[in-house]
LUMDOMI-822308 format. One line per field, with one value per atom (N, C-alpha, C, CB): residue in one letter; atom name; x, y, z. Coordinates in nm, 3 decimals. Glycine has a CB too. Layout:
N
r (a:...);
a (CA:...);
u (X:...);
v (Y:...);
w (Z:...);
***
This chain:
105
r (m:m:m:m:n:n:n:n:i:i:i:i:e:e:e:e:v:v:v:v:v:v:v:v:e:e:e:e:d:d:d:d:w:w:w:w:r:r:r:r:t:t:t:t:p:p:p:p:i:i:i:i:i:i:i:i:g:g:g:g:a:a:a:a:l:l:l:l:k:k:k:k:a:a:a:a:l:l:l:l:a:a:a:a:q:q:q:q:e:e:e:e:e:e:e:e:i:i:i:i:i:i:i:i:s:s:s:s:d:d:d:d:k:k:k:k:a:a:a:a:l:l:l:l:a:a:a:a:k:k:k:k:k:k:k:k:v:v:v:v:v:v:v:v:c:c:c:c:c:c:c:c:i:i:i:i:l:l:l:l:i:i:i:i:r:r:r:r:e:e:e:e:d:d:d:d:l:l:l:l:y:y:y:y:k:k:k:k:r:r:r:r:g:g:g:g:f:f:f:f:i:i:i:i:t:t:t:t:p:p:p:p:l:l:l:l:l:l:l:l:k:k:k:k:c:c:c:c:i:i:i:i:g:g:g:g:k:k:k:k:e:e:e:e:q:q:q:q:a:a:a:a:e:e:e:e:y:y:y:y:v:v:v:v:m:m:m:m:n:n:n:n:k:k:k:k:l:l:l:l:h:h:h:h:n:n:n:n:g:g:g:g:v:v:v:v:c:c:c:c:g:g:g:g:m:m:m:m:c:c:c:c:c:c:c:c:d:d:d:d:h:h:h:h:r:r:r:r:t:t:t:t:l:l:l:l:a:a:a:a:a:a:a:a:r:r:r:r:s:s:s:s:s:s:s:s:e:e:e:e:l:l:l:l:s:s:s:s:t:t:t:t:i:i:i:i:g:g:g:g:r:r:r:r:l:l:l:l:s:s:s:s:v:v:v:v:k:k:k:k:i:i:i:i:a:a:a:a:p:p:p:p:n:n:n:n:m:m:m:m);
a (N:CA:C:CB:N:CA:C:CB:N:CA:C:CB:N:CA:C:CB:N:CA:C:CB:N:CA:C:CB:N:CA:C:CB:N:CA:C:CB:N:CA:C:CB:N:CA:C:CB:N:CA:C:CB:N:CA:C:CB:N:CA:C:CB:N:CA:C:CB:N:CA:C:CB:N:CA:C:CB:N:CA:C:CB:N:CA:C:CB:N:CA:C:CB:N:CA:C:CB:N:CA:C:CB:N:CA:C:CB:N:CA:C:CB:N:CA:C:CB:N:CA:C:CB:N:CA:C:CB:N:CA:C:CB:N:CA:C:CB:N:CA:C:CB:N:CA:C:CB:N:CA:C:CB:N:CA:C:CB:N:CA:C:CB:N:CA:C:CB:N:CA:C:CB:N:CA:C:CB:N:CA:C:CB:N:CA:C:CB:N:CA:C:CB:N:CA:C:CB:N:CA:C:CB:N:CA:C:CB:N:CA:C:CB:N:CA:C:CB:N:CA:C:CB:N:CA:C:CB:N:CA:C:CB:N:CA:C:CB:N:CA:C:CB:N:CA:C:CB:N:CA:C:CB:N:CA:C:CB:N:CA:C:CB:N:CA:C:CB:N:CA:C:CB:N:CA:C:CB:N:CA:C:CB:N:CA:C:CB:N:CA:C:CB:N:CA:C:CB:N:CA:C:CB:N:CA:C:CB:N:CA:C:CB:N:CA:C:CB:N:CA:C:CB:N:CA:C:CB:N:CA:C:CB:N:CA:C:CB:N:CA:C:CB:N:CA:C:CB:N:CA:C:CB:N:CA:C:CB:N:CA:C:CB:N:CA:C:CB:N:CA:C:CB:N:CA:C:CB:N:CA:C:CB:N:CA:C:CB:N:CA:C:CB:N:CA:C:CB:N:CA:C:CB:N:CA:C:CB:N:CA:C:CB:N:CA:C:CB:N:CA:C:CB:N:CA:C:CB:N:CA:C:CB:N:CA:C:CB:N:CA:C:CB:N:CA:C:CB:N:CA:C:CB:N:CA:C:CB:N:CA:C:CB:N:CA:C:CB:N:CA:C:CB:N:CA:C:CB:N:CA:C:CB:N:CA:C:CB:N:CA:C:CB:N:CA:C:CB:N:CA:C:CB:N:CA:C:CB:N:CA:C:CB:N:CA:C:CB:N:CA:C:CB);
u (8.180:8.276:8.324:8.394:8.319:8.358:8.484:8.244:8.592:8.717:8.734:8.839:8.753:8.768:8.917:8.703:8.954:9.093:9.109:9.134:9.202:9.227:9.347:9.250:9.328:9.437:9.514:9.382:9.643:9.728:9.862:9.746:9.962:10.091:10.163:10.177:10.128:10.195:10.144:10.178:10.024:9.960:10.041:9.824:10.091:10.169:10.300:10.200:10.361:10.487:10.462:10.554:10.355:10.320:10.288:10.199:10.213:10.182:10.307:10.090:10.402:10.527:10.610:10.609:10.613:10.686:10.626:10.689:10.493:10.427:10.454:10.275:10.462:10.494:10.637:10.476:10.729:10.868:10.878:10.958:10.793:10.794:10.753:10.701:10.671:10.629:10.717:10.482:10.834:10.935:10.885:10.984:10.801:10.758:10.849:10.608:10.855:10.942:10.860:11.008:10.918:10.853:10.896:10.891:10.799:10.831:10.850:10.721:10.788:10.798:10.929:10.676:11.020:11.152:11.146:11.245:11.058:11.045:10.994:10.950:10.900:10.848:10.954:10.722:11.032:11.137:11.241:11.205:11.271:11.366:11.311:11.399:11.180:11.119:11.115:10.978:11.094:11.080:11.212:11.029:11.324:11.455:11.479:11.565:11.435:11.463:11.348:11.492:11.256:11.142:11.139:11.011:11.072:11.055:10.913:11.163:10.856:10.720:10.724:10.632:10.673:10.667:10.522:10.763:10.460:10.321:10.227:10.315:10.228:10.140:10.170:9.996:10.278:10.320:10.444:10.349:10.447:10.558:10.659:10.508:10.787:10.895:11.001:10.957:11.062:11.174:11.301:11.166:11.396:11.520:11.636:11.544:11.741:11.863:11.983:11.864:12.101:12.222:12.245:12.342:12.227:12.256:12.128:12.344:12.026:11.903:11.821:11.820:11.737:11.650:11.537:11.592:11.462:11.345:11.245:11.281:11.198:11.101:10.968:11.148:10.865:10.734:10.673:10.641:10.625:10.558:10.412:10.573:10.363:10.226:10.147:10.225:10.016:9.926:9.911:9.791:9.831:9.815:9.753:9.730:9.649:9.582:9.675:9.456:9.749:9.843:9.955:9.901:10.001:10.109:10.062:10.155:9.940:9.886:9.876:9.749:9.832:9.820:9.958:9.752:10.057:10.191:10.252:10.281:10.240:10.298:10.229:10.286:10.098:10.026:10.076:9.875:10.094:10.144:10.286:10.137:10.370:10.507:10.511:10.589:10.428:10.431:10.371:10.355:10.253:10.184:10.226:10.036:10.269:10.309:10.189:10.405:10.215:10.108:10.042:10.162:10.121:10.065:10.005:10.171:10.027:9.968:10.053:9.838:10.174:10.261:10.324:10.372:10.334:10.395:10.547:10.347:10.617:10.763:10.824:10.811:10.954:11.021:11.075:11.136:11.138:11.181:11.292:11.229:11.378:11.486:11.428:11.589:11.333:11.269:11.192:11.176:11.126:11.051:11.144:10.975:11.261:11.357:11.409:11.475:11.434:11.482:11.375:11.523:11.249:11.142:11.127:11.010:11.137:11.120:11.234:11.113:11.356:11.467:11.451:11.602:11.399:11.374:11.268:11.329:11.164:11.058:11.107:10.940:11.196:11.247:11.332:11.329:11.404:11.482:11.389:11.573:11.281:11.183:11.118:11.076:11.090:11.031:11.123:10.997:11.253:11.350:11.350:11.490:11.345:11.346:11.219:11.363:11.104:10.979:10.974:10.861:11.036:11.040:11.127:11.093:11.238:11.326:11.263:11.460:11.187:11.130:11.003:11.102:10.930:10.800:10.814:10.739:10.733:10.750:10.705:10.674:10.615:10.560:10.630:10.415:10.742:10.812:10.898:10.895);
v (1.065:1.165:1.239:1.101:1.371:1.454:1.532:1.550:1.510:1.581:1.689:1.483:1.812:1.925:1.947:2.054:1.951:1.973:2.120:1.880:2.186:2.327:2.341:2.404:2.411:2.436:2.559:2.456:2.546:2.660:2.642:2.676:2.717:2.715:2.582:2.825:2.504:2.375:2.264:2.335:2.275:2.168:2.121:2.212:2.211:2.162:2.094:2.276:2.142:2.082:1.942:2.171:1.927:1.795:1.698:1.806:1.747:1.662:1.619:1.735:1.711:1.678:1.579:1.805:1.593:1.498:1.358:1.546:1.352:1.222:1.161:1.236:1.246:1.196:1.143:1.308:1.212:1.164:1.030:1.268:1.011:0.883:0.769:0.890:0.800:0.699:0.701:0.721:0.767:0.774:0.840:0.637:0.943:1.021:1.144:1.064:1.201:1.316:1.444:1.305:1.547:1.677:1.762:1.748:1.806:1.882:2.031:1.863:2.085:2.227:2.252:2.273:2.329:2.349:2.433:2.416:2.532:2.615:2.531:2.733:2.445:2.357:2.256:2.284:2.208:2.111:2.173:2.061:2.302:2.370:2.382:2.509:2.404:2.413:2.277:2.469:2.173:2.038:1.987:1.943:2.033:1.984:2.009:2.050:2.123:2.156:2.119:2.304:2.036:1.997:1.847:2.043:1.808:1.667:1.649:1.618:1.535:1.506:1.399:1.459:1.432:1.338:1.331:1.382:1.215:1.192:1.303:1.181:1.332:1.432:1.575:1.399:1.598:1.733:1.770:1.743:1.892:1.939:2.011:2.032:1.977:2.039:2.091:1.939:2.204:2.257:2.215:2.414:2.163:2.117:2.201:1.969:2.202:2.274:2.194:2.414:2.244:2.173:2.184:2.227:2.302:2.326:2.343:2.448:2.400:2.430:2.305:2.532:2.307:2.193:2.190:2.199:2.083:2.077:2.183:1.936:2.263:2.368:2.328:2.506:2.321:2.281:2.393:2.241:2.361:2.457:2.462:2.420:2.581:2.596:2.686:2.653:2.680:2.760:2.902:2.694:2.981:3.122:3.141:3.191:3.065:3.080:3.041:2.995:2.932:2.890:2.992:2.752:3.050:3.150:3.275:3.187:3.317:3.434:3.407:3.473:3.286:3.249:3.248:3.111:3.186:3.177:3.316:3.088:3.399:3.534:3.617:3.605:3.599:3.670:3.627:3.646:3.496:3.446:3.491:3.295:3.493:3.541:3.689:3.512:3.766:3.911:3.953:3.978:3.902:3.944:3.864:3.931:3.741:3.658:3.612:3.733:3.544:3.490:3.601:3.382:3.697:3.801:3.917:3.854:3.922:4.026:4.151:4.064:4.148:4.265:4.264:4.267:4.380:4.393:4.393:4.521:4.344:4.338:4.397:4.192:4.432:4.486:4.373:4.579:4.409:4.310:4.219:4.379:4.268:4.184:4.075:4.269:4.111:4.013:3.911:4.083:3.956:3.866:3.765:3.947:3.809:3.718:3.617:3.796:3.661:3.570:3.467:3.649:3.510:3.416:3.312:3.490:3.355:3.260:3.158:3.334:3.201:3.105:3.009:3.177:3.058:2.970:2.866:3.051:2.908:2.816:2.712:2.891:2.751:2.653:2.549:2.721:2.590:2.495:2.400:2.568:2.453:2.369:2.274:2.455:2.323:2.238:2.124:2.319:2.150:2.045:1.939:2.103:1.984:1.887:1.804:1.959:1.866:1.791:1.690:1.885:1.722:1.627:1.507:1.694:1.531:1.422:1.337:1.475:1.398:1.329:1.253:1.427:1.302:1.242:1.092:1.314:1.009:0.864:0.806:0.796:0.872:0.815:0.864:0.847:0.930:0.981:0.875:1.102);
w (6.429:6.468:6.343:6.545:6.348:6.236:6.272:6.196:6.200:6.226:6.120:6.226:6.167:6.077:6.050:6.136:5.924:5.884:5.848:5.765:5.915:5.890:5.798:6.024:5.688:5.594:5.640:5.448:5.657:5.688:5.619:5.842:5.657:5.590:5.604:5.643:5.705:5.729:5.639:5.873:5.587:5.512:5.391:5.467:5.304:5.189:5.230:5.096:5.338:5.384:5.439:5.491:5.516:5.571:5.457:5.669:5.357:5.241:5.166:5.147:5.153:5.083:5.163:5.056:5.296:5.379:5.372:5.524:5.369:5.355:5.217:5.377:5.115:4.981:4.976:4.876:5.045:5.049:5.122:5.118:5.223:5.295:5.203:5.418:5.102:5.006:4.881:4.966:4.893:4.788:4.660:4.757:4.674:4.560:4.547:4.575:4.429:4.403:4.414:4.262:4.479:4.492:4.372:4.628:4.293:4.172:4.200:4.069:4.304:4.337:4.413:4.423:4.352:4.412:4.539:4.312:4.543:4.663:4.781:4.637:4.755:4.859:4.902:4.811:4.809:4.841:4.934:4.713:4.917:5.006:5.147:4.951:5.161:5.293:5.362:5.283:5.284:5.338:5.395:5.231:5.339:5.382:5.530:5.299:5.581:5.721:5.815:5.734:5.771:5.854:5.877:5.790:5.985:6.017:6.072:6.120:6.046:6.089:6.198:5.969:6.316:6.428:6.475:6.545:6.457:6.501:6.455:6.653:6.328:6.265:6.310:6.294:6.381:6.420:6.339:6.573:6.288:6.207:6.295:6.093:6.281:6.356:6.259:6.457:6.295:6.218:6.290:6.203:6.213:6.274:6.226:6.243:6.306:6.272:6.318:6.334:6.288:6.328:6.478:6.252:6.533:6.674:6.756:6.690:6.696:6.769:6.795:6.692:6.899:6.924:6.821:7.067:6.819:6.730:6.774:6.731:6.681:6.710:6.648:6.655:6.729:6.680:6.599:6.796:6.480:6.394:6.436:6.244:6.464:6.513:6.419:6.655:6.433:6.352:6.406:6.343:6.339:6.373:6.512:6.269:6.544:6.672:6.787:6.676:6.769:6.873:6.888:6.840:6.779:6.784:6.858:6.643:6.834:6.905:7.054:6.849:7.090:7.231:7.298:7.246:7.233:7.291:7.306:7.205:7.203:7.211:7.318:7.076:7.335:7.440:7.578:7.428:7.597:7.725:7.751:7.728:7.648:7.665:7.697:7.539:7.628:7.645:7.778:7.531:7.811:7.932:8.054:7.913:8.034:8.147:8.226:8.237:8.331:8.414:8.494:8.508:8.542:8.628:8.549:8.720:8.418:8.336:8.320:8.393:8.375:8.360:8.221:8.469:8.161:8.030:8.044:7.959:7.944:7.952:7.825:7.972:7.834:7.717:7.629:7.760:7.518:7.419:7.473:7.293:7.564:7.617:7.708:7.695:7.790:7.878:7.796:7.979:7.690:7.602:7.537:7.496:7.492:7.431:7.533:7.370:7.656:7.760:7.795:7.887:7.804:7.834:7.724:7.853:7.598:7.488:7.487:7.354:7.520:7.524:7.641:7.532:7.755:7.869:7.833:7.991:7.763:7.726:7.625:7.669:7.536:7.441:7.513:7.330:7.618:7.697:7.771:7.797:7.828:7.897:7.798:7.967:7.676:7.573:7.535:7.450:7.527:7.496:7.604:7.479:7.731:7.840:7.842:7.973:7.813:7.815:7.702:7.806:7.587:7.477:7.515:7.348:7.585:7.625:7.734:7.671:7.824:7.938:7.901:8.050:7.801:7.767:7.739:7.643:7.807:7.794:7.660:7.903:7.590:7.467:7.342:7.456:7.354:7.236:7.176:7.270);
***
């Protein structure tokens, strides 16, 4: 079995989080600032905040797919920016509920 590892913007942050788990020091200050607001759960990177739910960090292909689904919707109708913002907030609420309900978390 051959697993292909894709390098993207998340790779250095995940590496730094794994280094912190082994009590190593991060020498790059810019990377250290990014790592502070991130958490690693089962090899998935999440951004955390004080009030906001955990937001899953995704790659470019996944982001394009999600934005296409949000913009076009299931029926394919185009929407304006207010509807797009409402849909994204609804999906983040659904995502929070699915994270709480998931049995293996």
